[in-house]
N, C-alpha and C positions, 0 to 999 in steps of 0.2 A: 504493500500499500504506500502511496506517496502523498504527503500534504502539499497541497499547492497554495500559495499566497498570491492574492491578486488585487488589484486596484479596481475600485468601482466608482464611477463618476455618477451624480444624481443626474447631471445635465452635461451635455458636450461642453468642454471648457472653451472659454473666449480667450483668444491670444491676439497680441498685437506685435507689430514688427517695429523693433527699436533701432536706434542708430547704428548699431553693430551688426545689423541683419540677423539677430539671434531672436528666435520666437520665444517669447516669455509672456506670462498671465499679466494681465493688467494690474491685478492686486494680490494680496496675501491669500493662500491656501489653506483651508481649514482639512486636516487630514485625520479623520476619525478611526479609531481604534476600538473593537469590541472585547479587548483583553486589558489587563492592568499593565502599568509601566513595568518594564525590565524583562518581558518576555520575547518570544522569537518574533512575534508580530511587531513589537515596538522596536526591536533591533532592526527589522527590515525597513520601517518607517523612519527610522533615523538615518539609516545609510542613505536613503532616497532624499531625505531632507538635505543632507550634505550635497548630493550631486545637483539638485536643483539650485542651491545656493551658489555653487561654482558657475553654473550656467546663466544664472539670473540674479546676481547679487543684489539687485534692488528688491527681490521678492522673498518673503518669509513662509515657510511651510510650518504651520502651527498644528502640532500634534495634540490631538484631543482624546481623552478616553471615557468610554462609557461600558465598562465591563459588567458582565453578568450572564448567566446560562451559556456559558461556553461561546460568547459572541453574539448569541441569539437576541439579546435585548437590544444591542445596537443595530442588528440587521432589521429587526421588527421596526424599527423607527427611522431607518434611513431614508425612506421615500417622503418622510414628512419635512426633511431638511429643504433649505431653499434651493430651488433648480436653477442656481444661477452659474453652474459650472465650478464654481471654487470650493464647494464641500465634496470631498473625495472619501470614500469608506473602503478600509482594508478588510478583505474577506478571506475565508480558508476553505479549501477542500480536503476532506470529503463533509465538513460541517454543514455547508449550505445545501448539501444534497440530502445527508442523512437526517438532519434535525426535522425539516418539514416532513420527511416520510414518518418520522416518529409520532409527528403530531403534536409535539409539546411547545411549539414556537407560533408567534403570530405572523409569520411571513411565509411565502412560497418560493421554491428555487427560481421560477420564472419571474419573480419580482426583481430580481438582480440581473443587472447588465454588466458583465465584465468587460473592461477596456484594455487590460493588460496583464499578461501573466509573467511574473517577474522572478519568482523564486521556487524552486522544487526542494523539498526536504524529505530525505529518504527515512524510511522506518523499518525496523527490523524485529523479527521475533527470536528472543533468546531464551534458552532452556539450560537447566544445569547439565554438566558433563554426564552424570550419571542417569539422567532422564531417558525413559524408553522412547521419547519423541525424537526421531532422527529426520524426519521429513514433514512437510506441511500436510500430506496425506495422513501421515501418524497423528498429527494434531486433529484433524477433522475427525478421524476415526475414534479417537478417544473421547473427544468432545461429545460425541453422539452416544457412545456406548457407556460412558461413565461421566455425566455432566457435573455430578457433584464432587468428583475428585480432581477437577481441572480448574486452576485459578489463573487468571491473567492480572499481573501486577498493574496498579493504577498509578505508579509514579509517586506514591505517598511515602515521605520519607520524614526523618526527625525535625527538618526545617518546618513542617506542619504542625509540630506541637505548638499547642495553645491557640492555634487558628479558629477563629469563630466561624461556625459552619451556618450561621443564621444570616450571613452577608458575605459578600465578595465572590471570588471565582471557584470557592469550594464550598459546596451546599448540599443539603439533602433536600431531594425532590419529593413532593407530594404525589402520591399515585392518583390516577383519574378515576380509579376503580376502588370503592371502598370495601374491602373484603375482611371479614373477621378472622383472626389468626391468634394464636398463642406464641407468646415470646419464649424462646428456648434460653437457657443461661447455662454456660459451662466455663471450664478454664479455656485459656488461650492455647492456640497451637503454634508450633514453630519458633517459641522463644525459650529462652532460659531463666531470665529474672522474673521472679515471681509467677513462675509458670501454673501454679496451682490455684491462683487467685480466680474467683468466678467474674471475669470482666469481658466475657465474650457473649454478645446477645444475638440472636438469630430468629428467623422465622421457624418454629417448630415443624417438622415434616417437609420442609421445602427441600427439593431435590437437587438444588444449586449449592446448598450448605456443604462445605468441605467436611470430611469425617476425620 
């Protein structure tokens, strides 16, 4: 799978020809990001900011942030921005395809018009050396045969300690379907410190819970 970062304009940008024959915008550009500062999307925006500044010294690219719902908050609101060509929104694939398919966002893929594809980020699936999974076909087979015994890491590390899950880009989603269930409690797995403490909570009987 590849993640693709794109720039999307609300309306075609208006440019003017200056005395040096260099095409430049007539005023500053607002570059909107659906993720918080410091991430890959922000880094890409900052690189483009530097390039535009070299080409058009009189113009500023102002990076704005509206994080939430893995970019979905910004992309749901992008078409409410002024259609003057000076509001540009950064988007990523596969997010803008998968999010509408899941039905959890207020926009559709066809609402977004990409104008330039500028960065590709390769992803890799990595398993421990002793894992029985040796090929992608092995992964699919085990996922079908033993869904409760396969876990995909979500990139949560110690840097997330203390993070408030009621706001920001790490959050707990509410299900659209209200189903009654029992909460199971057990000791955590795969750890050594305080391994017997009952700090693991899960949906009892759910087949996706690791044993």
